[in-house]
C-alpha positions in Angstrom: -1.5 -25.1 77.6 -0.2 -25.4 74.0 -0.5 -21.6 73.5 1.7 -20.9 76.5 4.3 -23.5 75.5 4.4 -22.1 72.0 4.8 -18.6 73.4 7.5 -19.8 75.8 9.4 -21.5 72.8 9.1 -18.3 70.8 10.5 -16.3 73.7 13.4 -18.7 74.1 14.2 -18.5 70.4 14.1 -14.7 70.4 16.4 -14.6 73.4 18.9 -16.9 71.7 18.8 -14.8 68.5 19.3 -11.6 70.5 22.2 -13.1 72.3 23.8 -14.2 69.0 23.3 -10.8 67.5 24.7 -9.1 70.6 27.8 -11.3 70.5 28.5 -10.8 66.8 28.3 -7.0 67.2 31.4 -6.6 69.3 34.4 -7.4 67.1 37.6 -8.7 68.6 40.5 -6.3 68.8 42.5 -6.3 65.6 46.0 -7.6 65.8 47.5 -4.7 63.8 46.4 -2.0 66.2 49.0 -0.2 68.2 48.3 0.5 71.8 49.6 3.7 73.4 49.1 6.1 76.3 48.3 9.3 74.4 48.3 12.9 75.5 45.4 15.0 74.3 47.0 18.1 72.8 44.0 20.0 71.4 40.4 19.6 70.3 38.1 21.5 68.0 34.4 21.2 67.2 32.2 22.3 64.4 28.7 22.3 65.8 25.6 22.1 63.7 23.3 24.9 64.9 19.6 24.7 64.3 19.9 21.2 62.8 17.1 18.9 61.8 19.1 15.7 61.8 22.4 17.3 60.8 25.9 16.3 62.0 28.4 18.0 64.3 32.1 17.2 63.9 34.6 16.9 66.7 38.3 16.8 66.1 40.9 15.5 68.5 44.7 15.8 68.4 46.9 13.3 70.3 50.6 12.8 70.9 51.5 9.1 71.0 54.5 7.1 70.1 56.5 10.2 69.0 53.9 11.2 66.4 50.8 13.4 66.3 47.5 11.6 65.6 44.4 13.5 64.5 41.0 11.9 64.5 37.4 13.1 64.1 34.0 12.0 65.1 30.7 12.9 63.4 27.6 12.7 65.6 24.0 13.1 64.4 22.4 16.1 65.8 18.8 17.2 66.3 18.6 20.7 67.9 17.2 24.2 67.5 18.1 27.6 68.9 21.0 26.1 71.0 24.0 24.5 69.2 25.3 23.0 72.4 22.3 20.7 72.8 21.6 17.5 71.1 18.1 16.1 71.7 19.0 12.7 70.2 21.5 11.7 73.0 18.8 10.8 75.6 17.4 8.3 73.0 20.7 7.1 71.6 23.5 7.9 74.2 26.3 6.5 71.9 25.8 9.6 69.7 27.1 11.8 72.5 30.5 13.4 71.6 33.5 11.9 73.2 35.0 13.7 76.1 38.4 13.0 77.6 38.6 11.8 81.1 42.0 13.6 81.5 44.9 14.9 79.6 46.4 11.4 79.2 44.2 8.7 77.7 44.8 5.1 76.6 44.2 4.7 72.8 44.6 2.1 70.2 45.1 3.0 66.5 45.9 1.8 63.0 46.3 3.6 59.7 42.6 4.5 59.4 41.1 4.8 62.9 41.8 5.7 66.5 39.9 4.0 69.3 39.3 5.8 72.7 37.4 4.6 75.7 34.1 6.3 76.3 34.0 7.8 79.8 30.8 6.9 81.5 29.6 9.3 84.1 28.0 7.1 86.8 25.2 8.8 88.7 24.9 8.2 92.5 21.1 8.5 92.6 19.2 5.3 92.2 16.0 6.8 90.8 14.0 5.6 87.9 15.5 8.3 85.6 19.1 7.0 86.2 18.0 3.4 85.6 16.3 4.4 82.4 19.4 6.2 81.2 21.6 3.2 82.1 19.2 1.0 80.1 19.4 3.4 77.2 23.2 3.3 77.3 23.1 -0.5 77.4 20.7 -0.7 74.4 22.8 1.7 72.3 26.1 0.2 73.4 27.4 3.6 74.5 28.4 2.8 78.0 31.9 1.4 78.6 32.5 0.9 74.9 35.1 2.4 72.7 34.6 5.3 70.3 36.0 4.9 66.9 37.5 8.1 65.5 38.4 8.4 61.8 42.0 9.5 61.3 42.7 12.6 59.3 46.0 13.9 58.1 45.4 17.6 58.2 45.5 19.6 61.4 44.5 23.1 60.1 41.5 23.3 62.4 43.4 23.5 65.7 44.1 26.8 67.3 45.8 26.0 70.6 48.7 23.8 69.7 51.3 24.4 67.0 52.3 20.7 66.6 48.6 19.9 65.8 48.4 22.6 63.2 51.7 21.4 61.6 50.5 17.7 61.5 49.8 16.7 58.0 51.1 19.9 56.4 53.2 18.9 53.4 56.9 19.8 53.7 58.0 22.5 51.2 61.2 21.8 49.3 
């Protein structure tokens, strides 16, 4: 009986520690962040092809609060022969590149970062595969969370929008 009570006590302690770690990992929203409804103007990607744990970079250009905001996201990539694939996302879904749910998205931003909501595509089938994928999202904190983009001042990588290309270009005298 004492073996089972010790095991039960260890399980309770590990659950408490896990709950404390999970609670400390989600920071409260900063007071100095600005909230806005932003229009996605343009996006660009630099994919890592034939990568063995390389990184792909995705750039996004937003119009919000009468200014152009540019942010980027680097995601670890493991692929070969097809640069559009990333074989790490089934294991760690939070490493999937952010995709906009529409042309207008809610964002929050400060001087260094832009936060956008991750769109979670819910699947209608209730099979084991969909439950395992939901569990993987939950473990990696990728489902329903925000993606933090790093702000960048230069917009020279965009090809579809002139205001994005002009963002961050120093004015000539």
